[in-house]
C-alpha positions in Angstrom: -14.7 -5.0 7.4 -15.1 -1.8 4.9 -17.8 -0.9 7.2 -16.1 -1.6 10.0 -13.3 0.5 8.8 -15.7 3.2 7.8 -16.7 3.7 11.9 -13.7 2.9 13.3 -10.9 5.8 13.6 -7.7 3.3 12.6 -6.8 5.3 9.6 -7.4 8.6 11.2 -7.5 12.0 9.0 -7.6 9.3 6.1 -11.0 7.5 6.3 -13.1 9.9 4.3 -11.3 9.5 1.9 -13.1 6.2 1.5 -16.1 7.4 0.0 -14.7 8.5 -2.9 -12.6 5.4 -4.4 -13.2 1.7 -4.9 -12.3 -0.8 -1.9 -11.8 -4.1 -2.2 -11.9 -6.6 0.9 -8.6 -8.8 1.2 -10.7 -11.5 -0.4 -12.0 -10.4 -3.6 -8.5 -9.7 -4.8 -8.3 -12.4 -6.8 -11.5 -11.6 -8.3 -9.9 -8.4 -9.4 -6.8 -10.0 -10.6 -8.7 -12.7 -12.7 -10.5 -9.3 -14.5 -7.2 -8.0 -15.7 -6.2 -5.5 -12.7 -2.6 -5.6 -11.4 -1.4 -5.5 -7.7 0.6 -3.2 -6.8 2.2 -3.8 -3.3 3.6 -0.5 -1.9 5.0 -2.6 1.4 8.9 -1.3 2.0 11.7 -3.8 1.0 12.2 -5.2 4.5 8.6 -6.2 4.4 8.0 -7.4 2.1 11.0 -9.5 2.8 9.9 -11.0 5.8 6.2 -11.6 4.3 5.8 -12.1 0.9 3.0 -12.5 -1.0 1.8 -15.7 -3.1 4.0 -16.3 -6.5 0.8 -16.4 -8.2 0.2 -12.7 -7.5 2.5 -11.7 -9.4 2.8 -8.2 -7.9 4.6 -5.4 -8.8 6.5 -3.6 -6.2 6.9 -0.1 -6.1 7.6 1.3 -1.6 5.9 4.2 -0.7 8.2 4.6 2.3 11.7 2.7 2.3 13.6 1.9 6.0 15.3 5.1 7.0 19.0 5.5 6.5 19.7 9.1 7.6 21.3 10.1 10.4 19.2 13.7 10.8 16.1 11.8 12.5 17.4 10.0 15.3 15.0 10.8 17.5 12.2 9.5 15.4 14.9 6.5 15.0 15.1 5.9 18.7 11.1 6.2 19.3 10.5 3.5 16.4 13.0 1.3 18.1 11.5 1.8 21.4 8.1 0.8 20.2 9.5 -2.4 18.4 9.2 -1.0 14.7 11.0 -0.1 11.6 11.1 3.7 11.2 10.9 4.3 7.6 10.4 7.5 5.3 8.9 8.3 1.8 9.8 7.7 -1.5 10.3 10.5 -3.1 10.5 8.9 -6.1 7.5 6.6 -6.0 5.2 7.7 -8.3 7.9 8.3 -10.7 8.9 4.4 -10.1 4.8 3.5 -10.5 4.9 5.1 -13.8 7.5 2.9 -15.2 5.6 -0.1 -14.5 2.7 1.1 -14.9 2.8 3.6 -17.9 -0.8 4.0 -19.3 -3.0 5.6 -16.5 -5.7 4.2 -17.5 -4.5 1.0 -16.2 -6.2 -1.2 -13.7 -4.6 -1.2 -10.4 -5.5 -3.1 -7.2 -2.9 -1.2 -4.4 -2.2 -2.7 -1.2 -0.3 -3.0 1.6 0.0 -4.8 5.3 -2.3 -2.8 7.0 -4.1 -0.8 4.8 -2.9 3.3 5.7 0.0 3.4 3.2 -1.8 2.1 0.2 -4.7 4.7 0.8 -1.6 7.4 0.9 -0.4 5.6 -2.4 -4.1 5.3 -3.8 -4.4 9.0 -3.5 -0.8 9.8 -4.4 -1.8 8.0 -7.9 -4.9 9.9 -8.0 -3.0 13.1 -8.2 -0.8 11.7 -10.6 -3.5 10.9 -13.2 -4.3 7.3 -12.4 -8.0 6.7 -13.1 -8.7 2.8 -12.3 -7.8 2.4 -9.0 -8.4 0.0 -6.1 -7.9 0.3 -2.6 -7.7 -2.7 -0.6 -9.5 -1.9 2.8 -7.6 -3.1 5.6 -5.0 -4.5 3.9 -3.4 -7.9 2.3 -2.4 -9.3 5.7 -4.3 -11.9 5.6 -2.8 -12.9 2.0 1.1 -12.5 3.0 2.5 -15.1 4.4 4.9 -15.6 7.3 8.6 -17.0 6.9 
């Protein structure tokens, strides 16, 4: 799966970042968790509620993006609605909230979202904040979540 991601445009401009990070296939998550890594779920709250992770994952949830509530973005909200998606906006306190959950910059963290794009952005933000033991779940955790 990782090699396929590197060859396609599914990550667009973020694809080049893959060469500088540790990447796990979704089926490798259990191995990392068994080695002392903690799972950081960066999906929006509404998505996490719709498709929860298995209870045994003990994931920490800090959304990188949340559902937009602002009226100043009506055109973008309409386009999202027309495409059948939910318009989200950046959680400006993302790094601060992660630091509350993971105060040690050396903590071992596996970062995931449903499809992989938000989590690759989250990994880059956390690297900039000084975190050094990060693993990105390439392609996302879609196979790990369950529909309710």
